[in-house]
ZAFIKE-213778 format. One record per residue: residue number from 1; residue in three letters; chain; x, y, z of N, C-alpha, C in turn. Coordinates in steps of 0.05 Angstrom, whole numbers. Each point is the difference from the previous one (the first is absolute). Layout:
<titis>
+-------+-------+-------+--------+--------+--------+--------+--------+--------+--------+--------+--------+
| nulum | sekol | fimar |    nc1 |    nc2 |    nc3 |   cac1 |   cac2 |   cac3 |    cc1 |    cc2 |    cc3 |
+-------+-------+-------+--------+--------+--------+--------+--------+--------+--------+--------+--------+
|   NUM |   ALA |     A |      X |      Y |      Z |      X |      Y |      Z |      X |      Y |      Z |
...
+-------+-------+-------+--------+--------+--------+--------+--------+--------+--------+--------+--------+
</titis>
This chain:
<titis>
+-------+-------+-------+--------+--------+--------+--------+--------+--------+--------+--------+--------+
| nulum | sekol | fimar |    nc1 |    nc2 |    nc3 |   cac1 |   cac2 |   cac3 |    cc1 |    cc2 |    cc3 |
+-------+-------+-------+--------+--------+--------+--------+--------+--------+--------+--------+--------+
|     1 |   MET |     A |    209 |   2604 |    126 |     26 |     10 |      9 |      2 |     30 |     -5 |
|     2 |   GLY |     A |      5 |     16 |     20 |      1 |     28 |     -4 |     27 |      9 |     -9 |
|     3 |   GLY |     A |      2 |     25 |    -11 |     25 |     11 |     -9 |     11 |     19 |     20 |
|     4 |   ARG |     A |     27 |      3 |      0 |     13 |     19 |     18 |     16 |     20 |    -16 |
|     5 |   GLY |     A |    -11 |      7 |    -23 |     15 |     17 |    -18 |     16 |    -19 |    -18 |
|     6 |   THR |     A |     -5 |      0 |    -25 |     10 |    -20 |    -18 |     22 |     10 |    -17 |
|     7 |   VAL |     A |     18 |    -18 |     -7 |     20 |      5 |    -20 |     -4 |    -21 |    -21 |
|     8 |   PRO |     A |      0 |      7 |    -26 |     -6 |    -19 |    -21 |     17 |    -24 |      2 |
|     9 |   VAL |     A |    -12 |    -24 |     -5 |     15 |    -25 |      0 |     22 |      1 |    -21 |
|    10 |   ALA |     A |     -5 |     15 |    -22 |     20 |      2 |    -21 |     26 |     10 |     12 |
|    11 |   VAL |     A |      0 |     20 |     17 |     24 |     11 |     11 |     13 |    -22 |     17 |
|    12 |   SER |     A |    -16 |    -14 |     16 |     11 |    -21 |     18 |     13 |    -22 |    -16 |
|    13 |   ILE |     A |    -13 |    -10 |    -21 |     10 |    -22 |    -15 |     25 |      9 |    -15 |
|    14 |   LEU |     A |      0 |     23 |    -13 |     23 |      9 |    -14 |     24 |      4 |     18 |
|    15 |   ALA |     A |     -5 |     10 |     24 |     22 |      3 |     19 |     11 |    -27 |      8 |
|    16 |   VAL |     A |    -18 |    -20 |      3 |      9 |    -27 |      8 |     17 |    -12 |    -23 |
|    17 |   LEU |     A |    -10 |      4 |    -25 |     15 |    -11 |    -22 |     28 |     12 |     -2 |
|    18 |   ALA |     A |      2 |     27 |      5 |     26 |     13 |     -1 |     18 |    -11 |     22 |
|    19 |   LEU |     A |    -11 |     -3 |     25 |     16 |    -10 |     21 |      9 |    -29 |     -5 |
|    20 |   GLY |     A |    -19 |    -15 |    -11 |      7 |    -28 |     -6 |     23 |     -2 |    -21 |
|    21 |   ALA |     A |     -1 |     18 |    -19 |     21 |      0 |    -21 |     27 |      6 |     12 |
|    22 |   CYS |     A |      1 |     16 |     21 |     25 |      8 |     12 |      8 |    -18 |     23 |
|    23 |   GLY |     A |    -19 |    -16 |     11 |      5 |    -14 |     25 |     19 |    -23 |     -2 |
|    24 |   GLY |     A |      2 |    -13 |    -24 |     17 |    -23 |     -3 |     -9 |    -22 |     18 |
|    25 |   GLY |     A |     19 |    -14 |     12 |     -6 |    -23 |     16 |      2 |      5 |     30 |
|    26 |   ASP |     A |     -5 |     25 |      9 |      4 |      6 |     28 |    -25 |     -4 |     16 |
|    27 |   GLY |     A |    -21 |    -13 |    -11 |    -24 |     -6 |     16 |    -19 |     23 |      0 |
|    28 |   GLY |     A |      4 |     21 |    -16 |    -19 |     23 |     -1 |    -24 |     -7 |    -17 |
|    29 |   THR |     A |    -17 |     19 |     -4 |    -24 |     -4 |    -16 |      7 |     -6 |    -29 |
|    30 |   ASP |     A |    -13 |    -19 |    -12 |      7 |     -6 |    -28 |    -21 |     11 |    -19 |
|    31 |   PRO |     A |      4 |     -3 |    -26 |    -19 |     12 |    -19 |    -28 |    -12 |      2 |
|    32 |   SER |     A |     -4 |    -21 |     15 |    -27 |    -11 |      3 |    -18 |     18 |     16 |
|    33 |   GLY |     A |     10 |     22 |     12 |    -16 |     18 |     14 |     -3 |     -7 |     28 |
|    34 |   ALA |     A |     11 |    -20 |      9 |     -2 |     -4 |     28 |     21 |    -20 |      7 |
|    35 |   GLU |     A |      8 |      0 |     17 |     14 |    -14 |     20 |     12 |    -26 |    -11 |
|    36 |   THR |     A |     26 |      2 |     -6 |     15 |    -23 |     -9 |     19 |     -9 |     21 |
|    37 |   SER |     A |      0 |    -26 |      5 |     17 |    -10 |     21 |     28 |     -6 |    -11 |
|    38 |   SER |     A |     21 |     10 |     15 |     27 |     -6 |     -7 |      8 |    -26 |     11 |
|    39 |   ALA |     A |    -15 |    -10 |     19 |      6 |    -26 |     13 |    -15 |    -22 |    -15 |
|    40 |   SER |     A |     12 |    -24 |      0 |    -13 |    -23 |    -12 |    -24 |     -8 |     17 |
|    41 |   PRO |     A |    -21 |    -11 |    -13 |    -22 |    -10 |     15 |      7 |    -22 |     20 |
|    42 |   THR |     A |     25 |    -11 |     -3 |      8 |    -21 |     18 |     13 |     11 |     25 |
|    43 |   ASP |     A |      1 |     27 |      4 |     11 |     11 |     25 |    -14 |    -10 |     24 |
|    44 |   ASP |     A |    -26 |     -6 |     -1 |    -14 |    -11 |     22 |      2 |    -30 |     -2 |
|    45 |   PRO |     A |     14 |    -13 |     19 |      5 |    -29 |     -2 |    -25 |    -16 |      2 |
|    46 |   THR |     A |    -22 |     12 |      9 |    -25 |    -15 |      1 |    -15 |      0 |    -26 |
|    47 |   GLU |     A |     11 |     15 |    -20 |    -13 |      2 |    -26 |     19 |     -7 |    -22 |
|    48 |   SER |     A |     15 |    -22 |      2 |     18 |     -7 |    -21 |    -15 |     -8 |    -25 |
|    49 |   LEU |     A |     13 |      4 |    -23 |    -13 |     -6 |    -25 |      1 |    -30 |     -5 |
|    50 |   THR |     A |    -21 |    -10 |    -12 |     -2 |    -29 |     -4 |     -4 |     -5 |    -30 |
|    51 |   PRO |     A |     21 |    -11 |    -14 |     -4 |     -7 |    -28 |    -22 |    -20 |     -3 |
|    52 |   SER |     A |    -16 |      5 |    -21 |    -23 |    -18 |     -5 |     -7 |      2 |    -29 |
|    53 |   PRO |     A |     -7 |    -23 |    -13 |     -8 |      1 |    -28 |    -29 |      8 |     -4 |
|    54 |   THR |     A |    -14 |      4 |     22 |    -29 |      4 |     -3 |     -6 |     30 |     -1 |
|    55 |   GLU |     A |    -24 |      6 |    -12 |    -10 |     27 |     -2 |    -18 |      6 |     24 |
|    56 |   PRO |     A |     -6 |     25 |      6 |    -19 |      6 |     20 |    -27 |    -12 |     -6 |
|    57 |   LEU |     A |    -15 |     -7 |     20 |    -26 |    -13 |     -3 |    -19 |     18 |    -15 |
|    58 |   LEU |     A |    -11 |    -11 |    -22 |    -21 |     14 |    -14 |    -26 |      0 |     15 |
|    59 |   VAL |     A |    -13 |     22 |      1 |    -26 |      3 |     14 |    -22 |      5 |    -20 |
|    60 |   PRO |     A |    -23 |    -13 |      2 |    -21 |      5 |    -19 |     -8 |     29 |      0 |
|    61 |   GLU |     A |     -3 |     11 |    -23 |     -8 |     28 |     -2 |    -27 |      5 |     11 |
|    62 |   THR |     A |     -3 |     21 |     15 |    -26 |      9 |     10 |     -7 |     26 |    -15 |
|    63 |   GLU |     A |    -22 |     11 |      7 |     -8 |     25 |    -13 |     21 |     21 |      5 |
|    64 |   THR |     A |     10 |     12 |    -21 |     21 |     20 |      2 |     -9 |     26 |    -13 |
|    65 |   ALA |     A |     16 |     21 |      4 |     -5 |     25 |    -13 |      5 |     -2 |    -30 |
|    66 |   GLU |     A |    -12 |     18 |    -15 |      6 |      2 |    -28 |     29 |      9 |     -4 |
|    67 |   PRO |     A |     15 |    -15 |    -16 |     28 |      7 |     -4 |      4 |     28 |    -11 |
|    68 |   ALA |     A |     20 |     14 |      8 |      6 |     26 |    -10 |      5 |     -1 |    -30 |
|    69 |   SER |     A |     -8 |     20 |    -15 |      0 |      0 |    -29 |     19 |     20 |    -12 |
|    70 |   GLY |     A |     18 |     12 |     17 |     19 |     19 |    -11 |     25 |    -14 |    -11 |
|    71 |   PRO |     A |     21 |     15 |     -5 |     24 |    -11 |    -11 |     13 |    -22 |     17 |
|    72 |   ARG |     A |     15 |    -17 |    -12 |     12 |    -23 |     13 |     28 |      8 |     11 |
|    73 |   LEU |     A |      6 |     -9 |     25 |     27 |      0 |     10 |     10 |    -29 |     -1 |
|    74 |   GLU |     A |     25 |     -4 |     -7 |     11 |    -27 |     -2 |     29 |     -1 |      9 |
|    75 |   VAL |     A |      6 |    -17 |     19 |     27 |     -4 |     10 |      4 |    -30 |      2 |
|    76 |   SER |     A |     22 |    -10 |    -12 |      6 |    -29 |      0 |    -23 |    -17 |     -7 |
|    77 |   ASP |     A |    -16 |      9 |    -20 |    -23 |    -15 |    -10 |    -23 |     -1 |     19 |
|    78 |   ILE |     A |      1 |     15 |     23 |    -23 |      4 |     17 |    -13 |     25 |     -8 |
|    79 |   ARG |     A |    -27 |      0 |     -2 |    -15 |     23 |    -12 |    -23 |      8 |     19 |
|    80 |   VAL |     A |     -4 |     26 |      1 |    -25 |     11 |     11 |     -8 |     24 |    -17 |
|    81 |   ASN |     A |    -26 |      5 |      0 |     -9 |     24 |    -14 |     -5 |     22 |     21 |
|    82 |   ILE |     A |      3 |     25 |     -8 |     -5 |     22 |     17 |    -28 |     11 |     -7 |
|    83 |   PRO |     A |    -12 |     16 |     18 |    -27 |     11 |     -6 |      0 |     16 |    -26 |
|    84 |   LYS |     A |    -23 |      0 |    -13 |     -3 |     14 |    -25 |      4 |     30 |      4 |
|    85 |   GLY |     A |     16 |     12 |    -17 |      6 |     29 |      2 |     26 |      5 |     14 |
|    86 |   TRP |     A |     12 |    -20 |     14 |     26 |      3 |     12 |     21 |     -6 |    -21 |
|    87 |   TYR |     A |     25 |      7 |      6 |     21 |     -3 |    -20 |     26 |    -10 |     14 |
|    88 |   GLN |     A |     16 |    -15 |    -16 |     25 |    -11 |     10 |     21 |     22 |      1 |
|    89 |   THR |     A |     16 |      0 |     22 |     20 |     21 |      4 |     29 |    -11 |      1 |
|    90 |   PHE |     A |      3 |    -26 |      5 |     26 |    -12 |      4 |     -1 |    -29 |     -9 |
|    91 |   ASP |     A |     22 |     -9 |    -13 |      0 |    -28 |    -10 |     29 |    -10 |      3 |
|    92 |   SER |     A |      3 |    -22 |     15 |     27 |    -11 |      4 |     -3 |    -30 |      2 |
|    93 |   VAL |     A |     23 |    -14 |      4 |      0 |    -29 |      2 |    -11 |    -10 |     27 |
|    94 |   VAL |     A |     -2 |     17 |     20 |    -10 |     -8 |     26 |    -25 |     15 |      9 |
|    95 |   VAL |     A |     -6 |     23 |    -11 |    -23 |     15 |      9 |    -12 |     17 |    -23 |
|    96 |   ASP |     A |    -26 |      0 |     -1 |    -15 |     19 |    -17 |    -17 |     18 |     18 |
|    97 |   SER |     A |     -5 |     24 |     -8 |    -17 |     18 |     16 |    -19 |     15 |    -18 |
|    98 |   ALA |     A |    -22 |     10 |     12 |    -20 |     15 |    -15 |    -13 |     20 |     19 |
|    99 |   LEU |     A |    -11 |     21 |    -12 |    -13 |     21 |     16 |    -28 |      5 |    -13 |
|   100 |   GLY |     A |    -17 |     12 |     16 |    -27 |      7 |    -10 |    -14 |     18 |     20 |
|   101 |   ARG |     A |    -24 |      8 |     -7 |    -17 |     17 |     16 |    -25 |    -14 |      9 |
|   102 |   VAL |     A |     -9 |      6 |     24 |    -24 |    -12 |     11 |    -17 |     24 |     10 |
|   103 |   ASP |     A |    -19 |      9 |    -15 |    -16 |     23 |      7 |     17 |     24 |      8 |
|   104 |   GLY |     A |     20 |      4 |    -17 |     18 |     23 |      4 |     23 |     -5 |     20 |
|   105 |   LYS |     A |      0 |    -23 |     13 |     21 |     -7 |     18 |     20 |    -20 |    -13 |
|   106 |   SER |     A |     23 |     -3 |     12 |     21 |    -16 |    -12 |     -2 |    -30 |      7 |
|   107 |   GLY |     A |      8 |    -17 |    -19 |      2 |    -29 |      5 |     24 |    -10 |    -15 |
|   108 |   GLY |     A |      9 |    -24 |      8 |     24 |    -12 |    -13 |      0 |    -30 |      3 |
|   109 |   VAL |     A |     13 |    -13 |    -18 |      3 |    -29 |      0 |     30 |     -7 |     -3 |
|   110 |   LEU |     A |      9 |    -20 |     15 |     28 |    -10 |     -2 |     -2 |    -30 |     -3 |
|   111 |   LEU |     A |     12 |    -11 |    -20 |      3 |    -29 |     -4 |     29 |     -7 |      3 |
|   112 |   SER |     A |      7 |    -15 |     21 |     28 |     -8 |      6 |      2 |    -30 |     -1 |
|   113 |   VAL |     A |     19 |    -10 |    -16 |      4 |    -29 |     -3 |     30 |     -6 |      1 |
|   114 |   VAL |     A |      8 |    -20 |     17 |     28 |     -7 |      2 |      2 |    -30 |      1 |
|   115 |   ALA |     A |     19 |    -11 |    -16 |      5 |    -29 |      1 |     13 |     -8 |     27 |
|   116 |   THR |     A |     -7 |    -23 |     11 |     10 |     -9 |     26 |     21 |    -22 |     -3 |
|   117 |   GLY |     A |     11 |     -4 |    -24 |     22 |    -18 |     -3 |     -5 |    -29 |      8 |
|   118 |   GLY |     A |    -24 |     -9 |     -3 |     -6 |    -28 |      8 |    -11 |     -3 |     27 |
|   119 |   ASP |     A |      2 |     21 |     17 |    -10 |     -2 |     27 |    -30 |      5 |      0 |
|   120 |   VAL |     A |    -14 |    -16 |     16 |    -29 |      3 |      3 |     -6 |     17 |     25 |
|   121 |   LEU |     A |    -16 |     21 |     -4 |     -7 |     17 |     22 |    -26 |     -7 |     13 |
|   122 |   THR |     A |     -1 |      1 |     26 |    -26 |     -3 |     14 |    -16 |     26 |     -4 |
|   123 |   PRO |     A |    -26 |     -1 |      5 |    -15 |     25 |     -3 |     11 |     23 |     17 |
|   124 |   LYS |     A |      9 |     -6 |     24 |     11 |     20 |     18 |     26 |     12 |    -12 |
|   125 |   GLN |     A |     17 |    -17 |    -11 |     25 |      9 |    -12 |     -6 |     17 |    -25 |
|   126 |   ALA |     A |    -20 |     -8 |    -15 |     -7 |     16 |    -24 |    -10 |     28 |      8 |
|   127 |   GLU |     A |    -16 |      1 |     22 |    -10 |     26 |      9 |     23 |     18 |      8 |
|   128 |   LYS |     A |     20 |    -11 |     14 |     22 |     16 |     11 |     22 |      6 |    -21 |
|   129 |   TYR |     A |     -1 |    -13 |    -23 |     23 |      1 |    -18 |      8 |     28 |     -8 |
|   130 |   PHE |     A |    -19 |     18 |     -4 |      6 |     27 |    -10 |      1 |     20 |     23 |
|   131 |   TRP |     A |     -1 |     -8 |     24 |      2 |     19 |     23 |     29 |      7 |      5 |
|   132 |   THR |     A |      4 |     24 |     10 |     27 |      9 |      7 |      9 |    -13 |     26 |
|   133 |   ARG |     A |     21 |    -17 |     -3 |     12 |    -14 |     24 |    -21 |    -16 |     15 |
|   134 |   GLY |     A |    -20 |    -10 |    -14 |    -21 |    -16 |     12 |    -19 |     15 |     18 |
|   135 |   ARG |     A |      0 |     27 |     -1 |    -18 |     15 |     17 |    -26 |      6 |    -13 |
|   136 |   LYS |     A |    -22 |     -2 |     15 |    -26 |      5 |    -11 |     -2 |     29 |     -9 |
|   137 |   PRO |     A |    -14 |      6 |    -22 |     -5 |     27 |     -9 |    -15 |     16 |     22 |
|   138 |   LYS |     A |      3 |     26 |      0 |    -15 |     16 |     19 |    -30 |     -3 |     -4 |
|   139 |   GLY |     A |    -14 |     -3 |     22 |    -29 |     -3 |     -1 |     -9 |    -28 |    -10 |
|   140 |   TYR |     A |     18 |    -20 |      2 |     -6 |    -26 |    -10 |    -24 |    -13 |     14 |
|   141 |   GLU |     A |    -18 |    -12 |    -16 |    -22 |    -16 |     11 |     -3 |    -25 |    -18 |
|   142 |   LYS |     A |      2 |    -23 |     13 |     -4 |    -25 |    -15 |    -30 |     -4 |     -6 |
|   143 |   GLN |     A |     -6 |     -7 |    -25 |    -27 |     -4 |     -9 |     -4 |    -29 |     -7 |
|   144 |   ASP |     A |    -25 |     -8 |     -3 |     -6 |    -27 |     -9 |     13 |     -5 |    -27 |
|   145 |   ASP |     A |      9 |    -26 |     -5 |     12 |     -7 |    -25 |    -19 |      5 |    -23 |
|   146 |   VAL |     A |     11 |      5 |    -24 |    -15 |      4 |    -24 |      9 |    -21 |    -21 |
|   147 |   LEU |     A |    -15 |     -1 |    -22 |      8 |    -18 |    -22 |     12 |     17 |    -23 |
|   148 |   MET |     A |     23 |     -9 |    -10 |     11 |     10 |    -25 |      6 |    -24 |    -18 |
|   149 |   GLY |     A |    -13 |      0 |    -23 |      4 |    -22 |    -18 |     -8 |    -27 |     11 |
|   150 |   GLY |     A |    -19 |     -1 |     19 |     -9 |    -24 |     12 |     18 |    -10 |     22 |
|   151 |   LEU |     A |     21 |     16 |      8 |     18 |     -7 |     21 |     -5 |     18 |     25 |
|   152 |   THR |     A |      1 |    -13 |     23 |     -3 |     16 |     25 |     24 |     19 |      3 |
|   153 |   SER |     A |     -5 |     25 |      4 |     21 |     21 |      2 |     -4 |     16 |     25 |
|   154 |   GLY |     A |     23 |      8 |     12 |     -1 |     17 |     23 |    -10 |     28 |     -8 |
|   155 |   TYR |     A |    -12 |     13 |     19 |    -11 |     27 |     -5 |      4 |     17 |     26 |
|   156 |   TYR |     A |     12 |     23 |     -3 |      2 |     18 |     22 |     -4 |     29 |    -10 |
|   157 |   THR |     A |     -7 |     17 |     18 |     -3 |     28 |     -5 |     20 |     16 |     17 |
|   158 |   ALA |     A |      6 |     24 |     -8 |     18 |     17 |     15 |     -8 |     29 |     -5 |
|   159 |   ARG |     A |      9 |     18 |     17 |     -7 |     28 |     -3 |     23 |     17 |     11 |
|   160 |   ASP |     A |      7 |     21 |    -16 |     18 |     20 |     11 |    -14 |     27 |     -4 |
|   161 |   LYS |     A |     15 |     22 |      3 |    -14 |     26 |     -1 |     -7 |      9 |    -28 |
|   162 |   TYR |     A |      8 |    -16 |    -20 |     -5 |      7 |    -28 |    -21 |    -17 |    -13 |
|   163 |   TYR |     A |      0 |    -26 |      6 |    -18 |    -18 |    -16 |     -7 |    -25 |     16 |
|   164 |   ASP |     A |    -22 |    -13 |     -9 |     -7 |    -26 |      8 |     11 |    -21 |    -20 |
|   165 |   MET |     A |      9 |    -22 |     10 |     12 |    -21 |    -17 |    -14 |    -26 |      4 |
|   166 |   HIS |     A |     -6 |    -14 |    -22 |    -10 |    -28 |      0 |     20 |    -17 |    -14 |
|   167 |   ALA |     A |      9 |    -22 |     12 |     20 |    -17 |    -12 |     -8 |    -29 |      1 |
|   168 |   ALA |     A |      0 |    -14 |    -22 |     -4 |    -29 |     -2 |     27 |    -13 |     -7 |
|   169 |   THR |     A |      7 |    -21 |     14 |     26 |    -13 |     -5 |     -3 |    -30 |     -5 |
|   170 |   LEU |     A |     18 |    -11 |    -16 |     -4 |    -28 |     -9 |     27 |    -11 |     -9 |
|   171 |   TRP |     A |      5 |    -25 |      6 |     22 |    -15 |    -13 |    -12 |    -20 |    -19 |
|   172 |   GLU |     A |      9 |      1 |    -25 |     -9 |    -19 |    -20 |     22 |     -5 |    -21 |
|   173 |   ASP |     A |      5 |    -26 |     -5 |     19 |     -7 |    -21 |     26 |     14 |      2 |
|   174 |   ASN |     A |     13 |     -1 |     24 |     26 |     11 |      4 |      2 |     31 |     -1 |
|   175 |   HIS |     A |    -23 |     13 |      3 |      0 |     29 |      0 |    -18 |     10 |     24 |
|   176 |   VAL |     A |     10 |     21 |     13 |    -16 |     13 |     21 |    -11 |     25 |    -12 |
|   177 |   THR |     A |    -26 |      5 |      4 |    -14 |     22 |    -13 |    -14 |     17 |     21 |
|   178 |   LYS |     A |      1 |     26 |     -4 |    -16 |     19 |     16 |    -15 |     18 |    -19 |
|   179 |   VAL |     A |    -26 |      1 |      4 |    -18 |     19 |    -15 |     -9 |     20 |     21 |
|   180 |   GLN |     A |      9 |     25 |     -4 |     -5 |     21 |     19 |    -16 |     23 |    -13 |
|   181 |   VAL |     A |    -21 |      8 |     13 |    -17 |     22 |    -10 |     -1 |     21 |     21 |
|   182 |   ASN |     A |      7 |     25 |     -7 |      1 |     22 |     19 |    -22 |     20 |     -7 |
|   183 |   PHE |     A |    -10 |     13 |     21 |    -21 |     20 |     -4 |      5 |     24 |     18 |
|   184 |   ASP |     A |     -7 |     24 |    -10 |     -2 |     23 |     16 |    -18 |     -5 |     24 |
|   185 |   LEU |     A |      6 |     11 |     23 |    -15 |     -6 |     25 |    -30 |      7 |     -2 |
|   186 |   GLU |     A |     -6 |     19 |    -18 |    -28 |      9 |     -2 |    -17 |    -18 |    -18 |
|   187 |   VAL |     A |     12 |    -20 |    -13 |    -16 |    -18 |    -17 |    -16 |    -18 |     19 |
|   188 |   PRO |     A |    -26 |     -1 |     -3 |    -17 |    -17 |     19 |      9 |    -29 |      0 |
|   189 |   ASP |     A |     -3 |    -12 |     24 |      8 |    -28 |      4 |    -13 |    -19 |    -21 |
|   190 |   GLU |     A |    -26 |      4 |     -5 |    -13 |    -19 |    -19 |     11 |      3 |    -28 |
|   191 |   VAL |     A |      8 |     24 |     -8 |     12 |      4 |    -26 |     27 |    -12 |     -1 |
|   192 |   GLN |     A |     16 |      3 |     21 |     26 |    -12 |      1 |     -2 |    -31 |     -3 |
|   193 |   GLN |     A |    -19 |    -12 |     15 |     -3 |    -29 |     -1 |     -9 |     -9 |    -27 |
|   194 |   GLU |     A |    -18 |     14 |    -13 |     -9 |     -8 |    -26 |     22 |      1 |    -21 |
|   195 |   LEU |     A |     16 |     21 |      0 |     22 |      2 |    -19 |     22 |    -20 |      6 |
|   196 |   PHE |     A |      7 |     -4 |     25 |     20 |    -20 |      7 |     -9 |    -28 |     -9 |
|   197 |   GLN |     A |    -25 |     -7 |      6 |    -10 |    -27 |     -8 |      0 |     -3 |    -30 |
|   198 |   SER |     A |     -5 |     21 |    -15 |     -1 |     -2 |    -29 |     28 |     -5 |    -11 |
|   199 |   VAL |     A |     21 |     12 |     13 |     27 |     -4 |     -9 |      9 |    -29 |      5 |
|   200 |   ILE |     A |     -4 |    -10 |     24 |      9 |    -27 |      6 |    -17 |    -21 |    -15 |
|   201 |   ALA |     A |    -25 |      7 |     -7 |    -16 |    -18 |    -16 |     11 |     -4 |    -29 |
|   202 |   SER |     A |     17 |     19 |     -8 |     11 |     -1 |    -27 |     27 |    -16 |     -1 |
|   203 |   TYR |     A |      9 |     -9 |     23 |     25 |    -15 |      2 |      1 |    -23 |    -19 |
|   204 |   SER |     A |     23 |     -3 |    -14 |      4 |    -21 |    -19 |     29 |    -10 |      1 |
|   205 |   SER |     A |      4 |    -26 |      1 |     27 |    -12 |      0 |      2 |    -20 |    -22 |
|   206 |   PRO |     A |     25 |     -9 |     -7 |      2 |    -19 |    -22 |    -16 |    -26 |      4 |
|   207 |   ARG |     A |     -3 |     -9 |     26 |    -17 |    -23 |      6 |    -28 |      3 |    -11 |
|   208 |   MET |     A |    -10 |     24 |      1 |    -28 |      6 |     -7 |     -4 |      2 |    -30 |
|   209 |   ARG |     A |     23 |      2 |    -15 |     -2 |      4 |    -29 |      9 |    -24 |    -16 |
|   210 |   LEU |     A |      4 |    -23 |     13 |      8 |    -24 |    -14 |    -23 |    -11 |    -18 |
+-------+-------+-------+--------+--------+--------+--------+--------+--------+--------+--------+--------+
</titis>
């Protein structure tokens, strides 16, 4: 992925956090760094929520990336590690964020977790949960599903004029989770993929720690 003149992801994320803090419930961007929907996932009548006592289907683990070994982010007892040398910048009850450098370029991680009040989300609903008014992020591309904690998780990428974004989404145990990793446009694709995979490989939930 080529760059078109970069602006550090740090500026982008901090601006998003500031906007989210001021946005309230008007459907604007929230502190998770991207796209929060002001509308309920049930706005689409074809995607009504279905209560269920069951958990998402566990998938046998295949060969995965080495989990990231940096500091831990934790929201609602959902945990991921950030790459070594990166540092946490924000900590709240719904989102944690971190920043770091990749060969002199900017990178960032956002862990967003929200309880769904007993409603079970489909994979598609989980993916759309943090979007603004259900709209796809700019430059959205659906990717093949990935595994987080042995569960099949949605994965999409997006791009704007500042950064590339990788997001994995999952509903588990009454919580919807998004793990988002951002990179300066000049960070090579293979490096982006390696670091993203290392972050989601570190995913941990209470189910996994019983």
